[in-house]
C-alpha positions as CSV (number, residue, x, y, z in Angstrom):
1,X,-0.4,0.2,-0.1
2,X,1.2,3.2,-1.1
3,X,1.5,6.2,1.3
4,X,-1.1,8.9,1.2
5,X,0.3,12.4,-0.4
6,X,1.2,15.1,2.1
7,X,0.5,15.5,6.1
8,X,-3.1,15.4,6.1
9,X,-3.6,12.3,4.1
10,X,-5.3,14.1,1.1
11,X,-4.1,14.8,-1.9
12,X,-3.8,18.8,-3.4
13,X,-5.8,17.9,-6.1
14,X,-8.9,17.1,-3.5
15,X,-8.3,20.4,-1.7
16,X,-7.6,22.3,-4.7
17,X,-11.2,22.4,-5.8
18,X,-13.2,22.9,-2.7
19,X,-15.7,25.9,-2.1
20,X,-17.9,26.9,0.1
21,X,-21.2,26.0,-0.8
22,X,-23.1,29.2,0.3
23,X,-20.6,32.0,-1.1
24,X,-18.6,29.5,-3.7
25,X,-15.2,30.6,-2.1
26,X,-12.2,28.7,-2.1
27,X,-12.1,27.2,1.1
28,X,-9.0,28.2,3.5
29,X,-5.9,25.6,3.8
30,X,-5.1,23.7,6.8
31,X,-6.8,23.8,10.4
32,X,-8.3,27.4,9.3
33,X,-10.1,25.6,6.4
34,X,-11.0,22.5,8.8
35,X,-12.3,24.5,11.5
36,X,-16.1,25.4,9.8
37,X,-15.5,23.1,7.2
38,X,-17.5,22.2,5.0
39,X,-17.8,26.3,5.0
40,X,-15.3,28.9,4.7
41,X,-16.4,31.1,8.0
42,X,-19.0,31.4,11.2
43,X,-20.9,33.2,8.7
44,X,-21.9,30.6,6.0
45,X,-22.0,27.9,8.7
46,X,-24.8,30.1,10.3
47,X,-26.3,31.4,7.0
48,X,-26.5,27.5,6.5
49,X,-28.4,26.8,9.8
50,X,-30.6,29.5,9.0
51,X,-32.2,28.3,6.3
52,X,-32.3,24.9,7.3
53,X,-34.3,26.2,10.6
54,X,-36.3,28.4,8.6
55,X,-37.6,25.4,6.3
56,X,-35.9,27.0,3.1
57,X,-34.1,23.5,2.6
58,X,-36.2,20.2,2.9
59,X,-35.6,16.5,2.7
60,X,-37.8,15.3,-0.1
61,X,-40.2,12.6,0.9
62,X,-41.6,9.7,-1.5
63,X,-45.5,10.0,-1.3
64,X,-46.1,6.1,-1.0
65,X,-43.5,5.8,2.1
66,X,-45.3,7.2,5.1
67,X,-48.7,7.1,3.2
68,X,-50.3,4.2,5.5
69,X,-49.8,5.6,8.9
70,X,-50.5,9.5,8.2
71,X,-53.7,8.6,6.5
72,X,-55.2,6.7,9.2
73,X,-53.1,8.2,12.1
74,X,-51.7,6.3,15.1
75,X,-54.5,3.8,16.5
76,X,-56.1,5.6,19.6
77,X,-56.7,3.1,22.5
78,X,-59.9,3.5,24.3
79,X,-58.6,4.3,28.1
80,X,-57.1,7.3,26.8
81,X,-60.6,8.8,26.2
82,X,-61.4,8.8,29.9
83,X,-63.3,6.6,32.5
84,X,-66.8,5.2,30.8
85,X,-69.9,6.7,32.5
86,X,-72.9,4.4,32.2
Protein backbone atom coordinates (compact mmCIF):
# COMPACT_ATOMS: atom_id res chain seq x y z
CA UNK A 1 0.00 0.00 0.00
CA UNK A 2 1.33 3.47 -0.83
CA UNK A 3 1.62 6.29 1.67
CA UNK A 4 -1.05 9.04 1.27
CA UNK A 5 0.27 12.33 -0.15
CA UNK A 6 0.88 15.22 2.22
CA UNK A 7 0.60 15.36 6.00
CA UNK A 8 -3.20 15.31 6.06
CA UNK A 9 -3.52 12.28 3.82
CA UNK A 10 -5.49 14.27 1.24
CA UNK A 11 -4.07 14.80 -2.20
CA UNK A 12 -3.59 18.43 -3.33
CA UNK A 13 -5.98 17.82 -6.22
CA UNK A 14 -8.82 17.05 -3.78
CA UNK A 15 -8.40 20.28 -1.82
CA UNK A 16 -7.73 22.56 -4.80
CA UNK A 17 -11.35 22.71 -5.93
CA UNK A 18 -13.14 22.75 -2.56
CA UNK A 19 -15.46 25.71 -2.29
CA UNK A 20 -17.91 26.95 0.31
CA UNK A 21 -21.47 25.82 -0.56
CA UNK A 22 -22.88 29.20 0.55
CA UNK A 23 -20.59 31.87 -0.94
CA UNK A 24 -18.58 29.73 -3.40
CA UNK A 25 -15.25 31.03 -2.04
CA UNK A 26 -12.27 28.72 -2.06
CA UNK A 27 -11.84 27.07 1.35
CA UNK A 28 -8.76 28.04 3.37
CA UNK A 29 -5.99 25.49 3.66
CA UNK A 30 -4.92 23.72 6.86
CA UNK A 31 -6.46 24.04 10.30
CA UNK A 32 -8.31 27.26 9.44
CA UNK A 33 -10.09 25.49 6.56
CA UNK A 34 -11.06 22.56 8.76
CA UNK A 35 -12.44 24.78 11.53
CA UNK A 36 -15.79 25.50 9.83
CA UNK A 37 -15.71 22.78 7.15
CA UNK A 38 -17.42 22.45 4.75
CA UNK A 39 -17.95 26.23 5.04
CA UNK A 40 -15.34 28.96 4.74
CA UNK A 41 -16.39 30.84 7.87
CA UNK A 42 -18.72 30.88 10.86
CA UNK A 43 -20.94 33.32 8.98
CA UNK A 44 -21.53 30.85 6.13
CA UNK A 45 -22.11 28.02 8.61
CA UNK A 46 -24.71 30.18 10.39
CA UNK A 47 -26.39 31.10 7.08
CA UNK A 48 -26.72 27.40 6.27
CA UNK A 49 -28.13 26.61 9.73
CA UNK A 50 -30.63 29.43 9.37
CA UNK A 51 -31.81 28.04 6.04
CA UNK A 52 -32.45 24.64 7.63
CA UNK A 53 -34.27 26.17 10.62
CA UNK A 54 -36.55 28.36 8.49
CA UNK A 55 -37.45 25.52 6.15
CA UNK A 56 -35.61 26.83 3.10
CA UNK A 57 -34.03 23.40 2.82
CA UNK A 58 -36.18 20.29 2.94
CA UNK A 59 -35.49 16.62 2.46
CA UNK A 60 -38.00 15.23 -0.03
CA UNK A 61 -40.08 12.24 1.04
CA UNK A 62 -41.53 9.78 -1.43
CA UNK A 63 -45.32 10.07 -1.34
CA UNK A 64 -45.90 6.33 -0.84
CA UNK A 65 -43.54 5.81 2.13
CA UNK A 66 -45.61 6.99 5.08
CA UNK A 67 -49.00 7.09 3.42
CA UNK A 68 -50.48 4.22 5.47
CA UNK A 69 -49.66 5.76 8.85
CA UNK A 70 -50.40 9.38 8.07
CA UNK A 71 -53.77 8.75 6.41
CA UNK A 72 -55.31 6.89 9.33
CA UNK A 73 -53.14 8.29 12.10
CA UNK A 74 -52.05 6.28 15.11
CA UNK A 75 -54.51 3.79 16.55
CA UNK A 76 -56.39 5.28 19.48
CA UNK A 77 -56.74 3.36 22.69
CA UNK A 78 -60.08 3.48 24.53
CA UNK A 79 -58.29 4.05 27.85
CA UNK A 80 -57.08 7.44 26.61
CA UNK A 81 -60.58 8.85 26.21
CA UNK A 82 -61.17 8.85 29.98
CA UNK A 83 -63.38 6.80 32.27
CA UNK A 84 -66.50 5.33 30.81
CA UNK A 85 -69.73 6.72 32.27
CA UNK A 86 -72.68 4.37 32.11
